[in-house]
DSSP file (Angstrom, degrees, kcal/mol; ACC not computed):
  #  RESIDUE AA STRUCTURE BP1 BP2  ACC     N-H-->O    O-->H-N    N-H-->O    O-->H-N    TCO  KAPPA ALPHA  PHI   PSI    X-CA   Y-CA   Z-CA
    1    1 A X              0   0    0      0, 0.0    15,-3.0     0, 0.0     2,-0.5   0.000 360.0 360.0 360.0 157.9    0.0    0.0   -0.1
    2    2 A X  E     +A   15   0A   0     13,-0.2     2,-0.3    11,-0.0    13,-0.2  -0.880 360.0 177.1-107.0 134.2    1.2    3.5   -0.6
    3    3 A X  E     -A   14   0A   0     11,-2.7    11,-3.0    -2,-0.5     2,-0.6  -0.949  24.8-137.4-130.6 155.7    1.0    5.9    2.3
    4    4 A X  E     -A   13   0A   0     -2,-0.3    64,-1.1     9,-0.2     2,-0.4  -0.966  22.8-170.4-117.6 119.5    2.1    9.5    2.8
    5    5 A X  E     -A   12   0A   0      7,-2.9     7,-2.2    -2,-0.6     2,-0.7  -0.911  15.1-153.7-106.3 126.2    3.8   10.2    6.0
    6    6 A X  E     +Ab  11  70A   0     63,-0.9    65,-2.6    -2,-0.4     2,-0.5  -0.893  25.3 172.7-100.9 110.0    4.5   13.6    7.3
    7    7 A X  E >   -Ab  10  71A   0      3,-2.7     3,-2.2    -2,-0.7    65,-0.2  -0.967  66.0 -15.2-128.2 122.9    7.6   13.3    9.7
    8    8 A X  T 3  S-     0   0    0     63,-3.4    -1,-0.2    -2,-0.5    64,-0.1   0.872 129.8 -52.2  54.2  40.1    9.4   16.2   11.2
    9    9 A X  T 3  S+     0   0    0     62,-0.3     2,-0.4     1,-0.2    -1,-0.3   0.386 117.5 106.4  80.6  -1.5    7.7   18.5    8.7
   10   10 A X  E <   -A    7   0A   0     -3,-2.2    -3,-2.7     2,-0.0     2,-0.3  -0.907  64.8-130.5-112.4 137.1    8.7   16.6    5.6
   11   11 A X  E     -A    6   0A   0     -2,-0.4     2,-0.4    -5,-0.3    -5,-0.2  -0.671  21.0-169.8 -83.7 141.2    6.3   14.5    3.5
   12   12 A X  E     -A    5   0A   0     -7,-2.2    -7,-2.9    -2,-0.3     2,-0.6  -0.992  11.2-155.8-134.1 118.5    7.3   11.0    2.6
   13   13 A X  E     +A    4   0A   0     -2,-0.4     2,-0.3    -9,-0.2    -9,-0.2  -0.878  28.9 172.8 -96.8 123.3    5.5    8.8    0.1
   14   14 A X  E     -A    3   0A   0    -11,-3.0   -11,-2.7    -2,-0.6     2,-0.6  -0.948  36.8-135.7-132.3 146.7    6.2    5.2    0.9
   15   15 A X  E     +A    2   0A   0     -2,-0.3     2,-0.3   -13,-0.2   -13,-0.2  -0.922  40.6 168.1 -98.3 124.5    5.1    1.8   -0.2
   16   16 A X        -     0   0    0    -15,-3.0     2,-0.1    -2,-0.6    -2,-0.0  -0.973  38.9-112.4-134.9 146.7    4.6   -0.3    2.9
   17   17 A X    >   -     0   0    0     -2,-0.3     3,-1.6     1,-0.1    47,-0.2  -0.452  40.8-111.7 -66.4 154.0    3.0   -3.8    3.8
   18   18 A X  T 3  S+     0   0    0      1,-0.2    46,-0.2    45,-0.1    -1,-0.1   0.731 113.6  54.1 -63.1 -17.5   -0.1   -3.3    6.0
   19   19 A X  T 3  S+     0   0    0     43,-0.1     2,-0.4    44,-0.1    -1,-0.2   0.366  78.7 116.2 -99.6   8.9    1.4   -4.8    9.0
   20   20 A X    <   -     0   0    0     -3,-1.6    43,-2.9     1,-0.1    44,-0.5  -0.601  59.8-132.7 -78.6 130.8    4.5   -2.6    9.1
   21   21 A X  B  >  -E   62   0B   0     -2,-0.4     4,-2.0    41,-0.3    41,-0.3  -0.367  16.8-116.9 -83.5 162.4    4.7   -0.4   12.1
   22   22 A X  H  > S+     0   0    0     39,-3.6     4,-2.6    36,-0.5     5,-0.2   0.848 116.1  58.3 -62.0 -31.5    5.6    3.2   12.3
   23   23 A X  H  > S+     0   0    0     35,-1.7     4,-2.7    38,-0.4     5,-0.4   0.962 105.6  48.4 -62.6 -48.0    8.7    2.3   14.3
   24   24 A X  H  >>S+     0   0    0     34,-0.2     4,-2.5     1,-0.2     5,-0.8   0.899 113.2  47.6 -60.7 -38.7   10.0    0.1   11.5
   25   25 A X  I  X>S+     0   0    0     -4,-2.0     5,-2.2     3,-0.2     4,-1.2   0.955 112.9  48.4 -67.3 -48.8    9.3    2.8    8.9
   26   26 A X  I  <5S+     0   0    0     -4,-2.6     6,-3.1     3,-0.2    -2,-0.2   0.898 123.3  30.4 -63.0 -45.0   11.0    5.5   10.9
   27   27 A X  I  <5S+     0   0    0     -4,-2.7    -1,-0.2     4,-0.2    -2,-0.2   0.905 130.4  30.8 -82.4 -39.8   14.1    3.5   11.7
   28   28 A X  I  <5S+     0   0    0     -4,-2.5    -3,-0.2    -5,-0.4    -2,-0.2   0.888 131.2  27.1 -93.1 -42.9   14.6    1.3    8.7
   29   29 A X  I  <<S+     0   0    0     -4,-1.2    -3,-0.2    -5,-0.8    -4,-0.1   0.841 131.4  33.1 -86.8 -37.6   13.1    3.3    5.8
   30   30 A X  S   <S-     0   0    0     -5,-2.2    -4,-0.2    -6,-0.2    -3,-0.1   0.425  95.5-132.1-103.8  -0.6   13.6    6.9    7.0
   31   31 A X        +     0   0    0     -6,-0.3     2,-1.1     1,-0.2    -4,-0.2   0.784  55.8 146.1  53.2  31.4   16.9    6.2    8.9
   32   32 A X    >   +     0   0    0     -6,-3.1     3,-0.5    -7,-0.2    -1,-0.2  -0.824  14.5 165.3 -95.8  88.5   15.5    8.2   11.9
   33   33 A X  T 3   +     0   0    0     -2,-1.1    -1,-0.1     1,-0.2    -6,-0.1   0.395  50.8  90.6 -96.7   5.2   17.3    6.0   14.5
   34   34 A X  T 3  S+     0   0    0      2,-0.1     2,-0.6    -3,-0.1    69,-0.3   0.775  74.3  80.2 -69.3 -21.0   16.8    8.3   17.5
   35   35 A X  S <  S-     0   0    0     -3,-0.5     2,-0.2    68,-0.1    12,-0.2  -0.798  80.9-150.3 -81.3 119.6   13.5    6.4   18.1
   36   36 A X        -     0   0    0     10,-1.4     2,-0.7    -2,-0.6    -2,-0.1  -0.630  13.1-138.8 -99.4 152.2   14.5    3.2   19.8
   37   37 A X        +     0   0    0     -2,-0.2    -2,-0.0     1,-0.2    63,-0.0  -0.931  36.2 151.7-103.1 117.9   13.1   -0.3   19.9
   38   38 A X  S    S-     0   0    0     -2,-0.7    -1,-0.2    62,-0.0    62,-0.0   0.822  74.5  -5.0-103.8 -70.4   13.1   -1.8   23.3
   39   39 A X        -     0   0    0      0, 0.0    -2,-0.1     0, 0.0     0, 0.0   0.716  69.4-141.9-104.8 -30.1   10.3   -4.2   23.9
   40   40 A X  S    S+     0   0    0      1,-0.1    -3,-0.0     0, 0.0     0, 0.0   0.538  88.3  80.9  69.5  10.2    8.2   -4.2   20.8
   41   41 A X  S    S-     0   0    0     19,-0.0    -1,-0.1     0, 0.0    16,-0.1   0.370 106.7-108.0-120.7  -2.2    5.1   -4.5   23.0
   42   42 A X  S    S+     0   0    0     14,-0.0    15,-0.0     1,-0.0    18,-0.0   0.422  89.7 110.7  88.0  -3.4    4.6   -0.9   24.2
   43   43 A X  S    S+     0   0    0      1,-0.1    14,-0.0     2,-0.0    -1,-0.0   0.776  74.6  39.3 -78.5 -25.2    5.7   -1.6   27.6
   44   44 A X  S    S-     0   0    0     87,-0.1    88,-3.2    88,-0.0    -1,-0.1   0.705  87.4-142.8-105.5 -22.6    9.1    0.2   27.9
   45   45 A X    >   +     0   0    0     86,-0.2     3,-1.8     1,-0.1    13,-0.1   0.493  59.5 129.4  85.8   1.3    8.1    3.4   26.0
   46   46 A X  T 3   +     0   0    0      1,-0.3   -10,-1.4   -11,-0.1    58,-0.3   0.710  69.0  57.1 -67.9 -18.7   11.5    3.7   24.3
   47   47 A X  T 3  S+     0   0    0    -12,-0.2    11,-1.2    56,-0.1    -1,-0.3   0.268  76.5 142.6 -93.4   4.9    9.8    4.1   20.8
   48   48 A X  E <   +C   57   0A   0     -3,-1.8     2,-0.3     9,-0.2     9,-0.2  -0.282  18.4 164.9 -60.6 128.4    7.6    7.1   21.8
   49   49 A X  E     -C   56   0A   0      7,-2.1     7,-2.4     5,-0.1     2,-0.5  -0.744  40.0-102.9-121.0 176.3    7.2    9.7   19.1
   50   50 A X  E     -CD  55  72A   0     22,-2.2    22,-2.8    -2,-0.3     2,-0.5  -0.940  29.6-170.7-107.3 129.5    4.7   12.5   19.0
   51   51 A X  E >  S-CD  54  71A   0      3,-2.9     3,-1.3    -2,-0.5    20,-0.2  -0.957  82.5 -17.3-115.7 110.6    1.7   12.0   16.7
   52   52 A X  T 3  S-     0   0    0     18,-2.9    -1,-0.2    -2,-0.5    19,-0.1   0.903 131.4 -53.3  52.0  45.8   -0.3   15.1   16.3
   53   53 A X  T 3  S+     0   0    0     17,-0.4     2,-0.3     1,-0.2    -1,-0.3   0.329 117.3 107.0  79.2  -5.2    1.5   16.4   19.4
   54   54 A X  E <  S-C   51   0A   0     -3,-1.3    -3,-2.9    58,-0.0     2,-0.4  -0.819  74.0-111.2-105.3 143.5    0.6   13.3   21.6
   55   55 A X  E     +C   50   0A   0     -2,-0.3     2,-0.3    -5,-0.2    -5,-0.2  -0.590  41.5 172.6 -77.4 130.0    3.0   10.7   22.7
   56   56 A X  E     -C   49   0A   0     -7,-2.4    -7,-2.1    -2,-0.4     2,-1.0  -0.981  40.1-111.3-132.1 145.5    2.5    7.3   21.1
   57   57 A X  E >>  -C   48   0A   0     -2,-0.3     3,-2.1    -9,-0.2     4,-0.6  -0.688  25.6-158.4 -75.5 107.5    4.4    4.0   21.1
   58   58 A X  T 34 S+     0   0    0    -11,-1.2   -35,-1.7    -2,-1.0   -36,-0.5   0.705  89.0  66.4 -59.5 -22.7    5.5    3.8   17.5
   59   59 A X  T 34 S+     0   0    0      1,-0.2    -1,-0.3   -37,-0.2    -2,-0.1   0.685 105.2  43.0 -73.9 -15.9    6.0    0.0   18.0
   60   60 A X  T <4 S+     0   0    0     -3,-2.1     2,-0.6     2,-0.1    -1,-0.2   0.550  98.4  86.6-107.8  -7.9    2.2   -0.3   18.4
   61   61 A X  S  < S-     0   0    0     -4,-0.6   -39,-3.6    -3,-0.4   -38,-0.4  -0.844  74.1-134.4 -99.4 126.1    1.1    2.1   15.6
   62   62 A X  B >>  -E   21   0B   0     -2,-0.6     3,-1.2   -41,-0.3     4,-0.6  -0.501  19.0-125.7 -71.6 139.7    0.8    0.7   12.2
   63   63 A X  G >4 S+     0   0    0    -43,-2.9     3,-1.7     1,-0.3     4,-0.5   0.922 111.5  59.0 -49.5 -44.9    2.5    3.0    9.6
   64   64 A X  G >4 S+     0   0    0    -44,-0.5     3,-0.9     1,-0.3    -1,-0.3   0.829 100.4  55.1 -53.5 -34.6   -0.9    3.1    7.7
   65   65 A X  G <4 S+     0   0    0     -3,-1.2    -1,-0.3     1,-0.2    -2,-0.2   0.505  97.9  62.4 -78.5  -9.7   -2.5    4.5   10.7
   66   66 A X  G X< S+     0   0    0     -3,-1.7     3,-2.4    -4,-0.6   -60,-0.3   0.463  75.1 127.0 -88.9  -8.4   -0.1    7.3   10.8
   67   67 A X  T <  S+     0   0    0     -3,-0.9   -62,-0.2    -4,-0.5     3,-0.1  -0.265  79.5   9.0 -48.9 130.5   -1.3    8.5    7.4
   68   68 A X  T 3  S+     0   0    0    -64,-1.1    -1,-0.3     1,-0.3     2,-0.2   0.409 105.0 115.0  80.8  -3.5   -2.3   12.2    7.5
   69   69 A X  S <  S-     0   0    0     -3,-2.4   -63,-0.9   -18,-0.0     2,-0.7  -0.666  70.1-118.9-103.2 161.0   -0.9   12.6   11.0
   70   70 A X  E     -b    6   0A   0     -2,-0.2   -18,-2.9    -3,-0.1     2,-0.5  -0.854  31.9-164.4 -96.0 119.5    2.1   14.9   11.9
   71   71 A X  E     -bD   7  51A   0    -65,-2.6   -63,-3.4    -2,-0.7     2,-0.5  -0.897   5.3-167.8-107.9 131.4    4.9   12.8   13.4
   72   72 A X  E     - D   0  50A   0    -22,-2.8   -22,-2.2    -2,-0.5     2,-0.2  -0.973   5.3-177.0-121.4 127.8    7.7   14.4   15.3
   73   73 A X    >   -     0   0    0     -2,-0.5     3,-1.6   -24,-0.2     4,-0.4  -0.643  46.0 -96.5-111.2 173.9   10.8   12.5   16.2
   74   74 A X  G >> S+     0   0    0      1,-0.3     3,-1.2    -2,-0.2     4,-0.8   0.816 123.8  62.8 -60.2 -31.9   13.8   13.6   18.3
   75   75 A X  G 34 S+     0   0    0      1,-0.3    -1,-0.3     2,-0.2   -42,-0.0   0.690  98.8  55.4 -69.3 -19.6   15.6   14.4   15.1
   76   76 A X  G <4 S+     0   0    0     -3,-1.6    -1,-0.3     1,-0.1    -2,-0.2   0.494  94.3  71.0 -85.0 -10.2   12.8   17.0   14.3
   77   77 A X  T <4 S-     0   0    0     -3,-1.2     2,-0.3    -4,-0.4    -2,-0.2   0.934 112.1 -47.4 -75.7 -41.9   13.4   18.9   17.6
   78   78 A X     <  -     0   0    0     -4,-0.8    -1,-0.3     5,-0.1     5,-0.2  -0.958  44.6-115.6 179.1 161.3   16.6   20.4   16.8
   79   79 A X    >   -     0   0    0      3,-0.4     3,-1.2    -2,-0.3    -3,-0.0  -0.577  48.6 -92.1-106.1 169.4   20.1   20.0   15.5
   80   80 A X  G >  S+     0   0    0      1,-0.3     3,-0.6    -2,-0.2    -1,-0.0   0.851 127.4  50.0 -54.5 -39.7   23.4   20.4   17.5
   81   81 A X  G 3  S+     0   0    0      1,-0.2    -1,-0.3     0, 0.0     2,-0.1   0.786 126.5  24.2 -66.0 -29.8   23.6   24.2   16.5
   82   82 A X  G <  S+     0   0    0     -3,-1.2    -3,-0.4     2,-0.0    -1,-0.2  -0.584  83.2 177.3-141.2  66.9   20.0   24.9   17.5
   83   83 A X    <   -     0   0    0     -3,-0.6     2,-0.1    -5,-0.2    -5,-0.1  -0.366  35.6-105.2 -72.1 155.0   18.9   22.3   20.1
   84   84 A X     >  -     0   0    0      1,-0.1     4,-2.1    -6,-0.1     3,-0.3  -0.490  33.9-112.3 -68.0 146.8   15.5   22.4   21.8
   85   85 A X  H  > S+     0   0    0      1,-0.2     4,-2.8     2,-0.2     5,-0.1   0.832 117.5  57.0 -48.5 -38.9   15.6   23.7   25.3
   86   86 A X  H  > S+     0   0    0      1,-0.2     4,-2.8     2,-0.2    -1,-0.2   0.903 106.4  49.2 -60.8 -44.2   14.7   20.2   26.6
   87   87 A X  H  > S+     0   0    0     -3,-0.3     4,-1.6     2,-0.2    -1,-0.2   0.905 112.6  47.0 -67.0 -36.8   17.6   18.7   24.9
   88   88 A X  H  X S+     0   0    0     -4,-2.1     4,-2.7     2,-0.2     5,-0.2   0.942 113.1  49.8 -63.6 -46.0   20.0   21.4   26.3
   89   89 A X  H  X S+     0   0    0     -4,-2.8     4,-2.7     1,-0.2     6,-0.3   0.923 107.4  53.0 -61.6 -45.7   18.5   20.9   29.8
   90   90 A X  H  X>S+     0   0    0     -4,-2.8     5,-2.3     1,-0.2     6,-0.8   0.899 113.7  46.0 -56.7 -41.0   18.9   16.9   29.6
   91   91 A X  H ><5S+     0   0    0     -4,-1.6     3,-1.0    -5,-0.2    -2,-0.2   0.964 115.2  43.9 -67.9 -53.1   22.6   17.6   28.8
   92   92 A X  H 3<5S+     0   0    0     -4,-2.7    -2,-0.2     1,-0.3    -1,-0.2   0.820 115.4  49.0 -57.3 -38.9   23.2   20.2   31.5
   93   93 A X  H 3<5S-     0   0    0     -4,-2.7    -1,-0.3    -5,-0.2    -2,-0.2   0.563 110.5-118.7 -82.9 -13.3   21.4   18.2   34.1
   94   94 A X  T <<5S+     0   0    0     -3,-1.0    -3,-0.2    -4,-0.6    46,-0.1   0.782  71.2 135.7  76.2  24.4   23.2   14.9   33.3
   95   95 A X      < +     0   0    0     -5,-2.3     2,-0.7    -6,-0.3    -4,-0.2   0.546  48.0  80.1 -84.1  -8.6   19.9   13.3   32.4
   96   96 A X        +     0   0    0     -6,-0.8    -1,-0.0    -5,-0.2    -2,-0.0  -0.874  51.6 144.8 -99.1 111.7   21.3   11.7   29.3
   97   97 A X  S    S-     0   0    0     -2,-0.7    -1,-0.1     0, 0.0    -2,-0.1   0.588  79.6  -3.5-114.2 -89.2   23.2    8.5   30.3
   98   98 A X  S    S-     0   0    0      1,-0.1    -2,-0.1     4,-0.0     0, 0.0   0.734  87.6-138.4 -72.6 -21.9   23.1    5.6   28.0
   99   99 A X     >  +     0   0    0     -4,-0.1     4,-0.5     1,-0.0    -1,-0.1   0.461  69.3 118.1  80.6   2.9   20.7    7.6   25.8
  100  100 A X  T  4 S+     0   0    0      1,-0.2   -64,-0.3     2,-0.1     4,-0.3   0.875  88.6  28.2 -74.6 -33.5   18.3    4.6   25.0
  101  101 A X  T  > S+     0   0    0      1,-0.1     4,-2.2     2,-0.1     5,-0.2   0.572  97.8  94.8-100.2  -7.6   15.3    6.3   26.7
  102  102 A X  H  > S+     0   0    0      1,-0.2     4,-3.1     2,-0.2     5,-0.2   0.883  83.4  49.0 -54.0 -52.2   16.4   10.0   26.1
  103  103 A X  H  X S+     0   0    0     -4,-0.5     4,-2.6   -69,-0.3    -1,-0.2   0.914 115.1  43.4 -55.9 -49.0   14.5   10.5   22.9
  104  104 A X  H  > S+     0   0    0    -58,-0.3     4,-2.0    -4,-0.3    -1,-0.2   0.812 114.9  49.4 -66.2 -33.8   11.2    9.2   24.3
  105  105 A X  H  X S+     0   0    0     -4,-2.2     4,-3.0     2,-0.2    -2,-0.2   0.927 112.1  48.1 -67.7 -48.9   11.7   11.1   27.6
  106  106 A X  H  X S+     0   0    0     -4,-3.1     4,-2.2    -5,-0.2    -2,-0.2   0.925 114.9  45.0 -56.7 -50.7   12.4   14.3   25.7
  107  107 A X  H  X S+     0   0    0     -4,-2.6     4,-2.5    -5,-0.2    -1,-0.2   0.904 111.9  51.8 -68.2 -40.5    9.4   13.9   23.4
  108  108 A X  H  X S+     0   0    0     -4,-2.0     4,-2.4     1,-0.2    -2,-0.2   0.958 113.2  46.3 -57.4 -47.7    7.1   12.9   26.3
  109  109 A X  H  X S+     0   0    0     -4,-3.0     4,-2.6     1,-0.2    -2,-0.2   0.856 109.0  54.3 -68.1 -31.2    8.2   16.1   28.2
  110  110 A X  H  X S+     0   0    0     -4,-2.2     4,-1.3     2,-0.2    -1,-0.2   0.924 108.5  48.7 -66.0 -41.8    7.8   18.2   25.2
  111  111 A X  H  X S+     0   0    0     -4,-2.5     4,-1.6     1,-0.2     3,-0.3   0.933 113.2  49.8 -60.6 -45.4    4.1   17.0   24.8
  112  112 A X  H >X S+     0   0    0     -4,-2.4     4,-3.3     1,-0.2     3,-0.6   0.949 111.2  47.4 -53.9 -55.5    3.6   17.8   28.6
  113  113 A X  H 3< S+     0   0    0     -4,-2.6    -1,-0.2     1,-0.3    -2,-0.2   0.619 108.1  53.9 -69.3 -16.8    5.1   21.2   28.3
  114  114 A X  H 3< S+     0   0    0     -4,-1.3    -1,-0.3    -3,-0.3     3,-0.2   0.823 117.8  36.7 -84.0 -29.6    3.1   22.1   25.4
  115  115 A X  H << S+     0   0    0     -4,-1.6     2,-0.3    -3,-0.6    -2,-0.2   0.794 137.0  18.2 -84.1 -37.5   -0.1   21.1   27.2
  116  116 A X    ><  -     0   0    0     -4,-3.3     3,-0.7    -5,-0.2    -1,-0.3  -0.781  67.9-170.9-141.8  91.5    0.9   22.4   30.6
  117  117 A X  T 3  S+     0   0    0     -2,-0.3    36,-0.2     1,-0.3    35,-0.1   0.672  84.5  37.7 -63.9 -18.5    3.9   24.9   30.5
  118  118 A X  T 3  S+     0   0    0     34,-0.1    -1,-0.3    35,-0.1     2,-0.1  -0.444  80.1 172.2-132.0  64.1    4.4   24.9   34.3
  119  119 A X    <   -     0   0    0     -3,-0.7     2,-0.1    -2,-0.1    30,-0.1  -0.361  30.0-122.9 -77.4 159.0    3.8   21.4   35.6
  120  120 A X     >  -     0   0    0      1,-0.1     4,-2.3    -2,-0.1     3,-0.3  -0.372  37.2 -95.3 -94.2 173.2    4.5   20.4   39.1
  121  121 A X  H  > S+     0   0    0      1,-0.3     4,-2.7     2,-0.2     5,-0.2   0.892 125.1  52.7 -66.4 -36.1    6.9   17.4   39.9
  122  122 A X  H  > S+     0   0    0      2,-0.2     4,-2.6     1,-0.2    -1,-0.3   0.876 107.9  49.9 -62.0 -35.9    4.0   14.9   40.1
  123  123 A X  H  > S+     0   0    0     -3,-0.3     4,-1.7     2,-0.2    -1,-0.2   0.883 111.4  49.8 -71.0 -33.3    2.6   16.0   36.7
  124  124 A X  H  X S+     0   0    0     -4,-2.3     4,-1.8     2,-0.2    -2,-0.2   0.942 110.5  49.7 -66.9 -42.4    6.1   15.5   35.2
  125  125 A X  H  X S+     0   0    0     -4,-2.7     4,-0.8     1,-0.2    -2,-0.2   0.927 112.2  48.7 -60.0 -45.8    6.4   12.1   36.8
  126  126 A X  H  < S+     0   0    0     -4,-2.6     3,-0.3     1,-0.2    -1,-0.2   0.835 109.4  50.4 -58.6 -37.2    3.0   11.1   35.4
  127  127 A X  H  < S+     0   0    0     -4,-1.7     3,-0.4     1,-0.2    -1,-0.2   0.830 118.2  39.9 -79.6 -30.6    3.8   12.4   31.8
  128  128 A X  H >< S+     0   0    0     -4,-1.8     3,-2.1     1,-0.2    -1,-0.2   0.519  85.2  99.5 -96.3  -3.4    7.2   10.3   31.8
  129  129 A X  T 3< S+     0   0    0     -4,-0.8    -1,-0.2     1,-0.3    -2,-0.1   0.697  73.6  64.1 -60.8 -22.5    5.8    7.3   33.6
  130  130 A X  T 3  S+     0   0    0     -3,-0.4     2,-0.5    -4,-0.2    -1,-0.3   0.447  91.6  74.5 -72.7  -4.1    5.4    5.4   30.2
  131  131 A X  S <  S-     0   0    0     -3,-2.1     2,-0.5   -86,-0.1   -86,-0.2  -0.954  72.2-145.1-124.6 125.6    9.1    5.4   29.5
  132  132 A X        -     0   0    0    -88,-3.2     2,-0.7    -2,-0.5   -27,-0.1  -0.741   7.8-149.2 -89.0 128.8   11.5    3.1   31.3
  133  133 A X    >   -     0   0    0     -2,-0.5     3,-0.8     1,-0.1     5,-0.1  -0.883   3.7-163.3 -99.8 111.8   15.0    4.4   32.1
  134  134 A X  T 3  S+     0   0    0     -2,-0.7    -1,-0.1     1,-0.2    -2,-0.0   0.759  91.1  50.3 -64.2 -25.8   17.5    1.6   32.1
  135  135 A X  T 3  S-     0   0    0      3,-0.0    -1,-0.2     0, 0.0    -2,-0.0   0.556 107.2-123.7 -91.5 -10.2   20.1    3.8   34.0
  136  136 A X    <   +     0   0    0     -3,-0.8     3,-0.4     1,-0.1    -2,-0.1   0.826  59.8 148.6  72.9  30.6   17.7    4.8   36.7
  137  137 A X     >  +     0   0    0      1,-0.2     4,-2.2   -42,-0.1     3,-0.3   0.152  21.3 125.0 -87.7  20.1   18.3    8.6   35.9
  138  138 A X  H  >  +     0   0    0      1,-0.2     4,-2.8     2,-0.2     5,-0.2   0.813  68.6  53.0 -51.9 -39.6   14.7    9.6   36.9
  139  139 A X  H  > S+     0   0    0     -3,-0.4     4,-2.5     1,-0.2    -1,-0.2   0.952 114.4  43.1 -62.8 -49.2   15.7   12.3   39.4
  140  140 A X  H  > S+     0   0    0     -3,-0.3     4,-2.2     2,-0.2   -45,-0.3   0.858 112.8  52.6 -65.2 -36.4   17.9   14.0   36.8
  141  141 A X  H  X S+     0   0    0     -4,-2.2     4,-2.1     2,-0.2     5,-0.2   0.938 110.3  46.8 -66.5 -49.7   15.3   13.6   34.1
  142  142 A X  H  X S+     0   0    0     -4,-2.8     4,-2.4    -5,-0.2    -2,-0.2   0.898 111.8  53.4 -64.4 -38.1   12.6   15.2   36.2
  143  143 A X  H  X S+     0   0    0     -4,-2.5     4,-2.6    -5,-0.2    -1,-0.2   0.906 106.6  51.7 -59.4 -40.5   15.1   18.0   37.1
  144  144 A X  H  X S+     0   0    0     -4,-2.2     4,-1.5     2,-0.2    -2,-0.2   0.909 113.5  42.2 -57.9 -45.8   15.8   18.7   33.5
  145  145 A X  H  X S+     0   0    0     -4,-2.1     4,-2.1     1,-0.2    -2,-0.2   0.910 114.4  51.9 -76.6 -39.7   12.1   19.0   32.6
  146  146 A X  H  X S+     0   0    0     -4,-2.4     4,-2.6    -5,-0.2    -1,-0.2   0.915 107.0  55.3 -53.5 -45.1   11.4   21.1   35.8
  147  147 A X  H  X S+     0   0    0     -4,-2.6     4,-1.7     1,-0.2    -1,-0.2   0.888 108.5  45.7 -61.6 -40.4   14.3   23.3   34.8
  148  148 A X  H  X S+     0   0    0     -4,-1.5     4,-1.9     2,-0.2    -1,-0.2   0.886 112.2  52.1 -69.1 -38.6   12.8   24.1   31.4
  149  149 A X  H  X S+     0   0    0     -4,-2.1     4,-2.4     1,-0.2    -2,-0.2   0.889 108.0  52.2 -65.6 -41.3    9.3   24.7   33.0
  150  150 A X  H  X S+     0   0    0     -4,-2.6     4,-2.3     2,-0.2    -1,-0.2   0.828 109.6  47.9 -68.1 -34.8   10.8   27.1   35.4
  151  151 A X  H  X S+     0   0    0     -4,-1.7     4,-2.5     2,-0.2    -1,-0.2   0.908 112.3  49.7 -70.7 -41.8   12.5   29.2   32.7
  152  152 A X  H  X S+     0   0    0     -4,-1.9     4,-2.4     2,-0.2    -2,-0.2   0.895 111.2  50.7 -57.7 -42.7    9.3   29.2   30.7
  153  153 A X  H  X S+     0   0    0     -4,-2.4     4,-2.0     2,-0.2    -2,-0.2   0.932 112.3  44.4 -64.3 -49.2    7.5   30.4   33.9
  154  154 A X  H  X S+     0   0    0     -4,-2.3     4,-1.6     1,-0.2    -2,-0.2   0.886 114.0  51.3 -68.1 -36.1    9.9   33.2   34.6
  155  155 A X  H  X S+     0   0    0     -4,-2.5     4,-0.9     2,-0.2    -2,-0.2   0.899 111.3  46.1 -65.5 -39.9    9.9   34.3   30.9
  156  156 A X  H  < S+     0   0    0     -4,-2.4     4,-0.5     1,-0.2    -2,-0.2   0.836 111.2  53.8 -72.9 -28.6    6.1   34.4   30.7
  157  157 A X  H  < S+     0   0    0     -4,-2.0     3,-0.5     1,-0.2    -1,-0.2   0.819 106.6  51.9 -69.1 -31.8    6.0   36.3   34.0
  158  158 A X  H  < S+     0   0    0     -4,-1.6    -1,-0.2     1,-0.2    -2,-0.2   0.713 104.2  58.0 -79.5 -18.4    8.4   38.9   32.6
  159  159 A X     <        0   0    0     -4,-0.9    -1,-0.2     1,-0.2    -2,-0.2   0.633 360.0 360.0 -83.2 -15.9    6.2   39.4   29.5
  160  160 A X              0   0    0     -4,-0.5    -1,-0.2    -3,-0.5    -2,-0.1   0.498 360.0 360.0 -92.4 360.0    3.1   40.4   31.6
């Protein structure tokens, strides 16, 4: 079947089998390897991408079901010269260890901050609960997200 996927702002017309997952297309066909495959069953969250701004386990989404949706992967957030504030915060706070969960954590946090620019620690924890960190860096990860939220809060306070 032919599908048109919009990934990181770019349209891709692809021939795929009906059973091919979004994760497979992202990693194998589009070479966007920031999205990781951990369990293949949606339990670990390493494969989270944003679909129309919401976190989804790309290992559970058929590529055909992503047709017409806006897909954002970590590669679409920013490059080294212009990183997203979350990427910068993860580096500064030491929240990036092995890197396996980092993309999913950052994208989950981005979705949270878009919906709730100033979440409390519990809300941050809830938003990231679907992603397992193999290194146990949860405290640093939450600190990195909180840091970005605090900057946004102070910036929005200075504009009023």
